[in-house]
C-alpha positions in Angstrom: -116.3 9.3 -104.6 -117.7 5.7 -105.2 -121.3 6.9 -105.1 -120.5 9.7 -107.4 -118.8 7.3 -109.8 -121.9 5.0 -109.9 -124.2 7.9 -110.7 -121.9 9.2 -113.5 -121.7 5.7 -115.0 -125.4 6.0 -115.6 -125.0 9.6 -117.1 -126.5 11.2 -114.0 -124.4 14.1 -112.6 -125.1 14.9 -109.0 -124.9 18.6 -108.0 -123.9 17.7 -104.5 -122.9 14.6 -102.6 -122.7 14.6 -98.7 -122.7 11.9 -96.2 -126.0 10.1 -96.8 -127.3 12.5 -99.4 -127.2 13.2 -103.1 -128.7 16.2 -104.8 -129.7 15.9 -108.4 -131.1 18.6 -110.8 -132.5 16.2 -113.3 -135.2 13.5 -112.8 -134.2 10.0 -113.3 -136.2 6.9 -114.4 -137.1 3.7 -112.5 -134.6 1.6 -114.6 -131.7 3.9 -113.6 -132.8 3.7 -110.0 -132.9 -0.2 -110.1 -129.4 -0.4 -111.7 -128.0 2.2 -109.2 -129.7 0.5 -106.3 -128.1 -2.9 -107.3 -124.6 -1.4 -107.8 -124.8 0.5 -104.5 -125.9 -2.7 -102.6 -122.9 -4.5 -104.1 -120.6 -1.8 -102.8 -122.2 -1.9 -99.4 -124.5 1.1 -99.7 -128.2 1.4 -99.9 -130.3 3.6 -102.0 -133.0 5.3 -99.7 -136.1 7.1 -101.0 -138.6 6.8 -98.1 -138.6 10.2 -96.6 -138.9 8.7 -93.1 -135.9 6.6 -93.5 -133.9 9.4 -95.1 -134.7 11.7 -92.2 -133.7 9.1 -89.6 -130.4 8.4 -91.6 -129.8 12.3 -91.7 -130.3 12.4 -87.9 -127.8 9.6 -87.5 -125.3 11.2 -89.9 -125.5 14.4 -87.9 -124.8 12.7 -84.6 -122.0 10.6 -86.2 -120.4 13.6 -87.7 -120.6 15.5 -84.5 -119.2 12.9 -82.2 -116.6 11.3 -84.5 -115.6 14.1 -86.8 -116.1 17.4 -85.2 -114.8 16.5 -81.8 -118.1 17.2 -80.3 -117.9 20.9 -80.9 -121.4 21.3 -79.5 -122.0 24.8 -78.3 -125.7 24.2 -77.7 -127.8 21.2 -76.7 -128.3 18.3 -79.0 -131.9 19.1 -79.7 -131.3 22.5 -80.8 -128.2 21.4 -82.9 -130.3 18.8 -84.7 -133.3 21.1 -85.3 -131.1 23.7 -86.7 -129.1 21.3 -88.9 -132.0 19.5 -90.3 -134.5 22.3 -90.5 -137.3 20.5 -88.5 -138.7 20.7 -85.0 -136.9 18.5 -82.6 -140.1 16.9 -81.2 -140.9 15.7 -84.7 -137.5 14.4 -85.3 -137.5 12.6 -81.8 -140.8 10.9 -82.5 -139.9 9.7 -85.8 -136.5 8.5 -84.8 -138.0 6.5 -81.8 -140.7 5.0 -84.0 -138.2 3.8 -86.6 -135.2 2.8 -84.5 -136.8 1.8 -81.3 -134.5 4.0 -79.1 -134.4 7.6 -78.4 -132.0 10.1 -80.2 -130.4 10.7 -76.8 -129.6 7.0 -76.4 -128.2 6.9 -79.9 -126.0 9.9 -79.1 -124.7 8.4 -75.9 -123.9 5.1 -77.7 -122.0 7.1 -80.3 -120.1 9.0 -77.5 -119.2 5.8 -75.7 -117.9 4.2 -78.9 -115.7 7.3 -79.4 -114.5 7.0 -75.8 -113.6 3.4 -76.4 -111.7 4.5 -79.5 -109.8 7.0 -77.4 -109.0 4.5 -74.7 -107.6 2.2 -77.4 -105.2 4.9 -78.7 -104.1 5.4 -75.0 -102.9 9.0 -75.9 -105.2 10.9 -73.5 -106.0 10.6 -69.8 -109.4 10.0 -68.7 -109.8 13.6 -67.6 -108.8 14.7 -71.1 -111.2 12.3 -72.7 -114.0 13.5 -70.4 -113.3 17.1 -71.4 -112.9 16.4 -75.1 -116.2 14.5 -75.1 -118.1 17.2 -73.2 -118.7 15.4 -70.0 -119.1 17.5 -66.9 -116.5 15.4 -65.1 -114.7 12.0 -65.1 -117.3 10.5 -62.7 -120.1 11.3 -65.2 -118.1 9.7 -68.0 -117.2 6.7 -65.9 -120.8 6.2 -64.7 -122.2 6.4 -68.3 -119.4 4.2 -69.6 -120.2 1.6 -67.0 -123.8 1.7 -67.6 -123.4 1.2 -71.3 -120.5 -1.4 -71.3 -120.7 -3.1 -68.0 -117.2 -2.1 -67.1 -115.3 1.0 -66.0 -113.1 2.7 -68.4 -110.1 1.7 -66.4 -111.2 -2.0 -66.7 -111.8 -1.5 -70.3 -108.2 -0.3 -70.8 -106.8 -3.1 -68.7 -108.8 -5.7 -70.8 -107.2 -4.1 -73.9 -103.8 -4.5 -72.6 -104.4 -8.2 -71.7 -105.5 -8.9 -75.3 -102.4 -7.4 -76.7 -99.4 -9.8 -77.1 -96.0 -8.6 -76.3 -93.8 -8.5 -79.4 -91.1 -10.7 -77.9 -93.7 -13.4 -77.1 -94.8 -13.7 -80.7 
């Protein structure tokens, strides 16, 4: 809504706004681009026009949406999912992503999954088995191994560390 508002303040009416993308019918001039870019930067956003950067951001957005907002409802492998949703061959997407980010798409995907696991552990509402199932891990051992590889600690130790950091209400 913030991005849409900034466009409309300049008299530009986007056809569609999605996470990381804005579709316009009309062309716009360099002056409006500069003004919009400045306003968006002040709001913590960035105007991207380089097709390479835009494609990488679209890959990231698809992965973040999949992991954090769609509960990993992945009925196919990640490469097929991205190729289908972005309309490009996975090999091209993978090469581009690695060149720009310095990591693979798979590594970025795992990082996002581990961040989601951390979030679920913080909530303390699901067992480790339920989290493994929810995050599409084959079993708890696979989740635990990947978690330890990425964070340096097991999920159980991570949970214990969270409990230590919390202060009891009667000790405040």
